[in-house]
C-alpha positions in Angstrom: 63.8 99.2 94.4 60.8 100.9 95.9 60.0 104.5 95.9 60.2 104.8 99.6 63.9 104.1 99.5 64.6 106.1 96.3 65.5 105.9 92.6 69.1 106.6 93.3 69.3 103.8 95.8 67.8 101.6 93.1 71.0 102.6 90.7 73.4 102.2 93.6 71.8 98.7 94.2 72.1 97.7 90.7 75.6 98.9 90.3 76.4 96.8 93.4 74.7 93.8 91.9 76.5 94.0 88.5 80.1 94.4 90.1 79.4 91.7 92.6 78.7 89.2 90.0 82.0 90.1 88.3 83.8 90.0 91.5 82.3 86.8 92.5 83.7 85.2 89.4 87.2 86.5 90.1 86.9 85.5 93.6 86.8 81.7 92.4 89.0 82.3 89.3 91.7 84.4 91.1 92.9 81.6 93.6 92.7 78.9 90.7 94.9 81.1 88.6 97.4 81.4 91.4 97.3 77.7 92.1 98.0 77.0 88.5 101.0 79.2 88.7 102.4 77.9 92.1 101.7 75.5 94.9 103.2 77.3 97.6 100.7 78.2 100.3 102.5 81.5 101.2 102.5 82.6 97.6 98.8 81.8 97.0 97.9 83.5 100.4 100.2 86.5 99.5 97.8 87.4 96.5 95.2 88.6 99.3 97.8 90.5 100.9 98.8 92.4 97.7 95.1 93.1 97.1 94.6 94.3 100.6 97.9 96.1 101.3 96.5 99.5 99.8 94.2 99.7 102.6 97.2 99.8 104.9 99.1 102.4 102.9 96.4 104.7 101.3 93.0 104.2 103.2 93.4 107.3 105.2 94.4 109.3 102.4 91.6 108.2 100.4 89.0 109.0 103.1 90.4 112.6 103.2 90.1 112.9 99.4 86.5 111.6 99.5 85.6 114.1 102.1 87.2 117.0 99.8 86.0 115.9 96.3 82.8 115.0 94.6 82.0 111.5 95.8 80.0 110.3 92.9 82.7 111.3 90.4 85.4 109.7 92.5 83.4 106.5 92.6 83.1 106.4 88.7 86.7 107.0 88.2 87.8 104.5 90.5 85.4 101.9 88.8 86.8 102.7 85.6 90.4 102.5 86.9 89.7 99.0 88.2 88.1 98.0 84.8 91.3 99.0 83.0 93.5 97.0 85.6 91.5 93.8 85.2 91.4 94.3 81.5 95.3 94.4 81.4 95.3 91.1 83.5 93.0 89.5 81.0 95.3 90.4 78.2 98.4 89.1 80.1 96.5 85.7 80.6 95.7 85.5 76.9 99.2 86.3 75.9 100.5 83.6 78.3 102.4 86.4 80.2 100.6 86.1 83.5 102.9 85.2 86.5 102.8 85.4 90.3 104.5 89.1 90.1 102.0 90.2 87.4 99.0 89.0 89.3 100.2 90.6 92.6 100.9 94.1 90.7 97.3 93.8 89.2 95.8 92.9 92.6 97.8 96.0 94.4 96.4 98.5 91.6 92.9 97.0 92.2 93.2 97.6 95.9 94.2 101.2 95.4 91.1 101.6 93.3 89.0 99.9 95.9 90.2 102.2 98.6 88.6 105.1 96.8 85.6 103.3 95.5 84.5 101.7 98.7 84.9 104.9 100.7 83.2 107.0 98.2 80.1 104.7 97.6 80.0 104.1 101.5 79.6 107.9 102.0 77.1 108.2 99.2 74.6 105.7 100.6 73.4 107.6 103.9 73.1 110.7 101.5 70.5 108.9 99.2 68.6 106.7 101.9 66.9 108.1 105.0 68.2 107.0 108.4 65.1 104.9 109.1 65.6 102.9 105.9 69.2 102.3 106.4 68.8 98.8 107.8 66.6 97.6 104.9 68.9 99.1 102.4 72.0 97.5 103.9 70.2 94.1 104.0 69.3 94.5 100.2 72.8 95.4 99.5 74.0 92.4 101.5 71.5 90.1 99.7 73.0 91.3 96.5 76.5 90.8 97.5 75.7 87.3 98.7 73.8 86.3 95.7 76.1 87.8 93.2 79.5 87.6 94.8 79.2 84.4 96.8 76.4 82.2 95.5 75.9 82.4 91.7 79.1 83.9 90.4 81.8 81.7 92.1 80.8 78.4 90.5 80.4 80.3 87.1 83.8 81.9 87.6 85.4 78.5 88.4 83.7 76.8 85.4 84.7 79.7 82.9 88.3 79.5 84.2 88.2 75.7 83.2 87.1 76.6 79.7 89.2 79.8 79.2 91.3 81.2 82.0 90.9 84.7 80.9 87.2 84.6 80.5 86.1 85.5 83.9 88.6 88.3 84.3 87.4 89.6 81.0 83.8 89.6 82.2 84.8 91.3 85.4 86.2 94.2 83.7 83.0 94.8 81.9 80.9 94.7 85.1 83.1 97.6 86.4 82.3 99.7 83.4 78.7 99.2 83.9 78.8 100.1 87.5 80.6 103.2 86.8 77.9 104.2 84.1 75.1 103.6 86.7 76.8 105.6 89.6 77.4 108.4 87.1 73.7 108.6 86.5 72.9 109.3 90.0 71.1 112.6 90.4 70.0 113.0 94.2 73.6 112.9 95.7 73.9 116.3 97.4 77.0 118.3 96.9 79.4 118.5 99.7 79.8 121.9 101.3 83.2 123.1 100.7 85.2 123.4 103.9 88.3 125.4 104.7 91.2 123.5 103.3 93.6 122.3 106.0 96.8 120.2 105.9 95.8 116.5 105.0 97.4 115.3 108.2 95.0 117.6 110.2 91.9 116.4 108.4 93.0 112.8 108.6 93.6 113.1 112.4 90.1 114.4 112.9 88.7 111.2 111.5 91.0 109.2 113.7 90.1 111.1 116.7 86.4 110.8 116.1 86.4 107.0 115.7 88.7 106.6 118.6 86.3 108.6 121.0 83.1 106.6 119.8 82.8 103.6 122.2 80.8 101.4 119.8 82.6 102.1 116.6 86.0 101.8 118.3 85.2 98.4 119.7 83.9 97.2 116.6 86.8 98.3 114.4 89.2 96.7 116.8 87.4 93.4 117.0 87.0 93.2 113.2 90.8 94.0 112.7 91.5 90.8 114.7 88.5 88.9 113.5 89.6 89.6 109.8 93.2 88.8 110.5 92.3 85.4 111.6 89.4 84.9 109.0 91.5 85.9 106.1 94.4 84.0 107.3 92.2 80.8 107.1 90.2 81.7 104.0 93.4 82.8 101.9 94.5 79.2 101.9 91.0 77.6 101.5 91.5 76.7 97.9 94.5 74.5 99.0 92.5 73.4 102.1 89.8 72.2 99.8 92.0 70.0 97.7 94.5 68.8 100.3 92.0 68.2 103.1 88.7 67.6 101.3 89.8 66.3 98.0 87.9 68.9 95.9 89.0 69.9 92.4 88.7 73.3 90.9 84.9 73.4 89.9 83.8 71.9 93.3 85.9 74.6 95.1 83.6 77.1 93.6 80.5 75.4 95.0 82.2 75.1 98.3 82.6 79.0 98.3 78.7 79.2 97.4 77.8 77.4 100.7 78.6 80.6 102.6 75.9 82.3 100.5 73.3 79.6 101.5 73.3 81.0 105.1 73.9 84.5 104.0 70.6 84.5 102.1 68.8 83.5 105.1 70.5 86.0 107.1 69.5 88.9 104.8 66.0 87.9 105.2 66.0 87.6 109.0 68.5 90.2 110.1 65.9 93.0 110.7 63.6 90.6 112.5 66.5 89.3 114.6 67.7 92.8 115.4 64.2 94.1 116.5 63.7 90.8 118.6 66.9 90.2 120.3 68.8 93.5 120.0 72.1 94.3 118.6 74.2 93.4 121.8 73.0 89.8 122.0 73.5 89.3 118.3 76.9 90.7 118.1 77.9 88.5 121.2 76.4 85.4 119.5 78.4 86.3 116.4 81.6 86.1 118.1 80.8 82.6 119.4 79.7 81.5 116.0 83.0 83.0 114.7 85.1 80.9 117.0 83.0 77.8 116.4 83.5 78.2 112.6 87.3 78.0 112.8 87.2 75.0 115.3 84.8 73.2 113.2 86.9 73.7 109.9 90.1 72.8 111.7 88.5 69.4 112.6 86.5 68.8 109.4 87.7 66.1 107.0 84.3 66.0 105.2 83.1 68.3 102.6 79.4 68.4 104.1 80.6 69.2 107.4 82.8 72.0 106.0 80.0 73.3 103.9 77.5 73.4 106.6 79.9 75.3 108.7 80.6 77.8 106.0 76.6 78.2 105.6 76.3 79.0 109.3 79.0 81.4 109.1 77.5 83.1 106.1 74.4 83.6 108.2 76.2 85.3 111.0 78.3 87.4 108.7 75.3 89.0 107.2 73.5 89.7 110.5 76.8 91.2 111.9 77.3 93.3 108.8 73.9 94.8 108.8 74.2 95.9 112.5 77.6 97.3 112.1 77.2 99.2 108.8 73.9 100.7 110.1 75.7 101.9 113.3 78.4 103.5 111.3 76.1 105.2 108.8 73.8 106.5 111.5 76.4 107.9 113.7 79.1 109.5 111.5 78.5 113.0 110.4 78.3 113.5 106.8 81.4 115.9 106.6 83.5 113.0 108.3 82.1 110.1 106.5 85.1 109.5 104.3 87.7 110.1 107.0 85.9 107.9 109.6 85.1 105.3 107.2 88.7 105.1 105.9 90.0 105.0 109.6 87.5 102.1 110.1 88.5 100.3 106.8 92.2 100.6 107.9 91.7 98.3 110.9 89.1 95.9 109.3 90.6 95.4 106.0 94.3 96.1 107.2 93.5 93.1 109.6 92.7 91.1 106.5 95.9 92.0 104.6 98.1 90.9 107.6 96.1 87.8 108.0 96.7 86.7 104.5 100.5 86.7 105.3 100.0 85.1 108.7 97.8 82.3 107.1 100.1 81.5 104.4 103.2 81.3 106.6 101.5 79.1 109.2 100.1 76.8 106.7 103.6 76.4 105.0 105.6 76.0 108.1 103.2 73.7 109.9 99.8 72.2 108.5 97.1 73.3 106.3 94.8 73.5 109.4 97.1 75.6 111.5 95.5 79.0 110.4 92.2 77.7 111.8 93.5 76.6 115.1 95.2 80.0 115.3 92.0 81.8 114.8 90.3 79.9 117.3 92.7 81.1 120.0 92.5 84.8 119.0 88.9 84.9 118.5 88.3 83.3 122.0 90.4 86.2 123.3 88.5 88.8 121.2 85.1 87.4 122.7 86.1 87.6 126.3 87.5 91.4 126.0 84.6 92.5 123.7 81.7 91.0 125.6 81.1 93.8 128.0 81.7 96.9 125.6 79.1 95.5 123.1 76.5 96.4 125.7 76.6 100.1 124.3 75.4 98.8 120.9 72.0 98.8 122.2 71.8 102.5 121.2 70.9 101.1 117.5 67.3 101.0 118.7 67.1 104.4 119.7 65.8 107.3 117.8 68.3 107.5 114.9 68.5 111.2 115.2 69.9 110.7 118.7 73.7 109.8 119.1 74.9 106.5 120.8 76.6 107.5 124.0 80.4 108.2 123.4 83.4 107.9 125.7 
């Protein structure tokens, strides 16, 4: 939180840290809650689909709203809305009224709030951080996400769930409120210049066309759609995989999730150096290879140490990949289009995750608990072959950030 990046970024960073701790606890407690209600892989994986379905339904609309209204106020309202939803789930658990439909409904509402919150905060960051500092800001936010969401919080969330099932969800609700207050205190976010109002479908279309005409972002969005489809398909049944394949109980499942963060922490430290040394094209291509190898190793693993080491390597790759892709998007997209282009990008990347949850659950139920991983190996291998050449255009990340990457 140095002066060079800015005080407003410090507040945004702290808000991210607080909410990530709450989300990390829920990330471990949520699957454990579902597993206590049902042992059906499709129903457990369906929770991820319920949470991410709003990205398919409302992402484009949320992006248009973010470009029309005050982004800071929208982010505050969305966080308070999410706090209320998680609080209701907490009450349901305490009252012994939690069921699969109730959990699904709460996750769906959380997803709606997330489409607004993520679009708004994503558009705010380039407004409070200069272009030359975006890679460093993204690395810090990524480190916060890993330390809070993936490393420290999941074991705590799993342990608290064992003590009292409602406890991690109640604490998550509090973190949303704290994050909302921090974002409300931002003072350096410039006001959007009001534009002539046109039909929403016209404004949404502008964002879709801009993304499609940008070679690098179009390729990244399509790759992420398929990569997230396969990744979420595998990870959505990880809690069952950990128990059936690796023999882990609830509290050890939280520690397994944390292994992703071990590699991720190292990734946040080295990401900028690696980008300077090897360039984004090489790193994106290596990332595709690592993604494929991750699924192959997990499909074959029967030992928790092999699975943990594999997830750690994946965590390293995921951070480097995200620092590159986030920075490209933030530098390239004009401010007046950030909400709409961001929402179109999220529609593909997170929409793939929503569909992947359904695919993963069905494959695991119909065949074997490792089938989603084998499916991912085949799909990501194809993505690697197709995307290898277009990724060469990502070298534009090293140019003067005021100059755009070449577009089709």
